[in-house]
N, C-alpha and C positions, 0 to 999 in steps of 0.2 A: 405175686400176680402182676404187679406193675412192670417188672422186667420183661415178662413174656409179652405183655401188651406192646411195650416199646419195640421189642424185637420184631413183632409183626408190623407195627406202624412205620418204622423207619424205612424199610425198602419201598413200601407203597408210597409214602410221602416223598421220598427222594426222587421217584419217577415223576411225580407231579412237579417237583422243583427243578428237574434237570435242565429245562430250557432257561430258567432265570438264574440259576446258581452257577455262574460261569467263571468267576474270578477267584482264585485262591488268595488268601492273605499270606504273603510270603514273609519269612523271617528277615529281620534287618536288625541285628544286635547293636548297631550303632545308633539306631533311631532314638531310643530313650536314655542313652548313656548320659549320666549327669543330671537327669531330670526326675521329677516326682510324678508318679501316676496315682490318682485317687479313684477308687472303685466305689461307685454309689450303688449300694444295695438297699433293700427295703428294711423297715424296722425302726426301732427307737434310735439307733445310732445315726441314721440319716437325719432325723429331726434334730438331734443334739448337735450335729456337726455341720449342717447345711449352711448356716450363716458364715462359719469359718471358710468353707469351700468357696462361697460366693465372694467373700472378702479377698481371698487369695487366688482367685480364678486365673489371673494372668501368669501365675507361677506353676500351674498344675496342668497335667493332661488328664482330663476327666473321662472315665469309662463308666457308663451307666448301664444298668440292666434294663431291658426293654419295658418292663412293667412300670417303670418310673416316668415314662414319656409324658403322661398326662400331668403328673405333678410338676415336672420340670417345665413344661410349656406354660402351665398356669402361673409360674413365677418368672417367666421369660428367661429361663436359663437353658442354654444350649450346651450339651456335652460334646466332647471331641469325637466319641464313637458310642454306639449303642450295641449291646451284645444280647443275642437271643438264641436259645437252643431248644426251647420247648415246642413239641409238635402239636400241642393241643389247640383246639379252636379258641378256647378262652385266652390263649396267649395273644392272639390278634386283638381280642376285645379289650384287654388291659394295656396293649401297646400301640393301638391304632393312632394315637395322637402324634406319634413319632413319624408317621408317613407324611406329615405336613412339612417336615424339614427336608429341603432339597439339597443340603450340603453336608449332612451328618451321615457318615458311613454306618451301615448295618453290618455287623460281623456275626455270622451265624453258622450253625451246623447244617449238614445236608438235610436234616429232617425237621427244620424249623417250620412253623405253621405256614402253609403255602400262601395264604392271603396276605400275611405280613410281608413276606418276601416279594410277592408280586406287586404290591401297592407301594412299597418303599420307594420314594422319589430320589433319595440320595444314592451314593455309591453303595454297592453290595459286594461283600467278600465272604467266601465260605472258609470255615476253619476245618482242619483235618482233611478228610477226603471228600470228593464231590459225591461219590456213590458208596454205599455200604458193602461193596464187594470189590474184588480185585479186578482192575481194568487198566487200560493205558492211562486213563484219567487219574488213577491212583498214584502214578509217578509224581504228580505235582505235590502229593501229600508229603513226600520226603523233604520238601523245602517249605511246606506250609506250616502254619502254627496249629498245634493240636486243638481239637475240640473236646478232648477228654475232660471229664469232670461230671460229678453227680448233680451239680447245680449250676445255674447260670453265674452265680457269684464266684464259684470255684473256677469256672471256665474263664471268667474275666481276670482272675488272678493269674492263671496260667498264661493268658494272653499278655498281660503286662510284663510278666517275667520273660517270656520268649521274645517280646519286642525289645528287651534290653534295658528296661527302666532300672535305674540304680536304687530308687526307693519306691516302695509300693505301700 
């Protein structure tokens, strides 16, 4: 049932986002070469390893999923990028603290929660295609980083890989 709901929601939401979702995140395989990317997802592994990430912050490129924005702001930790793909309204509710960063890029799919995309103060880049149908705008997708992934953590992993990071 969820798949059918998303199939309906994605085109509708992408129309709402069309004006704000303008810049594709393009591949640059040299960007992460020789560097380490760390993906911060939710769960016990975050709590177990967060002290290590903070201690080694200067050696890492930190990719955080959007629902961690509140937690990261509460400890005054700023990621290099935030990733969001969820179209649901609650995605904004759990990610809204990230809109206070004016220098952290939001990387998202075309169907991300519109309020999150519209209120994000930092740079915004879309993953994959801008629209869920074939159009001239879809040509940018040939050079952009895929938004494919069943979860935001999987999308963040694809992102790190396509940005060229040697170690994830």
